[in-house]
N, C-alpha and C positions, 0 to 999 in steps of 0.2 A: 166310612168309618163305622166300626162296631157302635153300638152303644157302650160298652164296656172301655172302648177307648176313648169316647167321649167323656165317659165318666172319669177316668184315668188323669185326662187333660184339666179337668174342673178340679179335680182334687190337687195337682199339681199346683195350679193357681191359688187354692184356698190353703194350702200349706205354707205357700211362699210369702203370701200377705199376711198369715196369722205369725209369722217372724222365725220359720223354720228355715235352716240354711236351703239355699236354694239348690245347690249341688245335692246333698244328700236328697231332698225331694224330687229332683231330677233322677236319681238313682232309682227311688222308690218307685217312680211312674216307669221307669224302664222296665222293671219287676212286672209290673201289671200289665205292659203293653200287652196286646195281643195280634195283632196284624203282623204280617210278616212282609207284605209290600203294600203301597197306596199312591195313587198319583194326588195329589195335592199343590194348589197356585200353580197350576201348568208343569209341575215337576212330577218325575216317575223317582219314588224313594223304593228301594230296595233294603229291605235289612236283615233277611236271611238268605244266605246264600247257598242253593244248592239244598236248601232245608237241612244245613248243617252250621252253618259258618255266621256267628252274628255281627254285623257291623254296628257295632254299638252306636260311635261317634255319628254314624247318618241318622239314627233315631233319636239322638241327644239334639243334632241340628234342626232335626223337626220339630220336636218338642220345643225346643227354644225360639222357634218362630210365634207358638202361642204366648211367649212371656215378655212381649214387647214393655219396655221401661221397668220389669220386675227382677231384672239381672243387671249387675254393673258391668257396663260395655267392656273394661278391661280383662275382666275374669273370664266373659264369654269369649272374647276374641282369642285368650291365651287357651282355652278350652277346644274351640272349634278349629284355630288354626295351627296350634302349636301343642295340642295336645297335652297341655298342662292344667291340669285341675285345680281349683282353688283350694282344695283340701288333698292331703297327702294321705291315700288308705293303703294299708297292708291287702294283700292278698283275699286275706280271709275275709276282710271288712269289706271288700267289693263283691264278694261273693255272697256275703251275706244281704248286702243290700239289693243287687239285681236278682239275686236268687240261683241255686246253683244249676239248674237247667241251661239259662242263658249264661251263665259264667263258663259253663263249659261249651256252648256254643261259641262265646267270645273267643276261647281258646283256639277253638277249629280255626277261627278267621287271622287271629295272632299268626299262628304256625303256616297254616295253609294258603293264606292268600298275602298277608304283609310279609312275612319272612321270604315268601317265596318270590314276590316281588324284590327284595333286597337282594338274594342270589343273583337273580339276572342284570338287577343294577351292579352288583360286585364284578361279576364275570364280564359284562359287558366293558366296565371300567378297565379291567386288567387287560381287555383285548385293546383297548384304545391306547392303554400304555405302551404295549409292544409295540404297536404300529408306529407311535411318536419315535420310539427308539430306533427304528428303522426307516425314519424318514417319511413314513405313509402319513399324510395329514386327512385324509378323507374318511367319510365313515360308513363307506360302502360295503355292505355285507357284514358288519359287525355284529347287528341284533341276530341275523340266521347263526353267524359263527358262535354266538354266545349261547343260542338254543342246541346248536349242535355238541357243543361242549357239555351241556347240562343234561340234556334229554336224548341227546342221539339223532335227531332228525331236527330239520329246519322249521321255523316258526309257522310257513304254511301248510306242512304236511300236517303239523299236530292240530293244528286249527281247524283243517279239513277233517281229521280224524275225528274230533271232538264233537264237530257240528254233526257228523254222518252218525255218530253213536246216542245223539241228543234228538236226531231228527229235525235238526235247524237247519233254516237255507244257508248256502253257501254265497255267502253276501262278500262284497268287495269292503265294506266296512264293519266295524264293531261297536257298540255302546258298552258303556261303563258297566252296567250289568252284566252283559254277557263277558266282557273281559274279566271280572271277578268271578264269574262262572269258570270261563277255562282258564284261569290261573289258578282255581282249585283242583279244578281236572288235573292241572299238570302236576301239582303237588302230590297228589294220587297218584300220578303215573310213575313219578320218580320214585317215591316208595316201594311201588310195585316192580318197577324193573330194574331198579339199581341194588348192588349188593349193601349191605347195612354199613359197611364201612365208608363208602362212599358218600351213601345218604347222610351219615353223621359228619362227614368232613364238608359237603355241602353247606349243611344246617348251620355248622359253626361259623363257617365263612359270612352267610346271611345275618346271622346274629351279631356277628362282628361289624358290619357295615350296617345295621339296625342302631347298635349303641353308639356308633359313631354319630350319626343323624340325630340321634335324641340328645346328646352330649352336646350338640349346634344348637336345639332347639331349646335347651334348658338355660343357656347363655340368657341374660336379661336384655331384653332390645331396648335400648333409650330414646326418649323422644329426640334429642340432640341427633341420633343416627339417622332418625326416621325424618326429620326435616333437613338433612343434607347439606 
């Protein structure tokens, strides 16, 4: 950890101890944070994907590791697990708190990774529904068919091409960091290879699915429901 990041963590603790709203203090710490990735407590944290896409919630989780007992548990769970902050901020307010460079990189993550994942989810669900209508209840080939529909090639071929371009080993498995990088690569691949109307249509489909999930997350979870 750099000296700057050590100072950022201490400043975050001090701000909360002095009565500053923990979420606002957290966002200000995000602005000051300098590391793009690190290993901490046996886990690898990657905050910046492909030097362009900023996964701010991963950094928020890392910073909250340092704040044991300083944050209301319910608010912490809502932020990290349901992406529901304790304070609603406008886009401009969020940009001011975390700084313009990180906000731009956050938008890259939002559209280049998160939305791309929801595009794949949406198309996969479409294929599964069609198969059920035809009386086919297995998932064999569903993922590859979704990749074929969106990108014009199966997942295995695209992953092989991605790894070849990046000079990565052709392994049988993929970790979370590489998966995010691959997803961001797929986003760029889609933008580069498909016509603009198709890109716009697919992006709209992904955003519709994303908003469906966000609407579900926005619904309150009552203790009685958890207790079952």
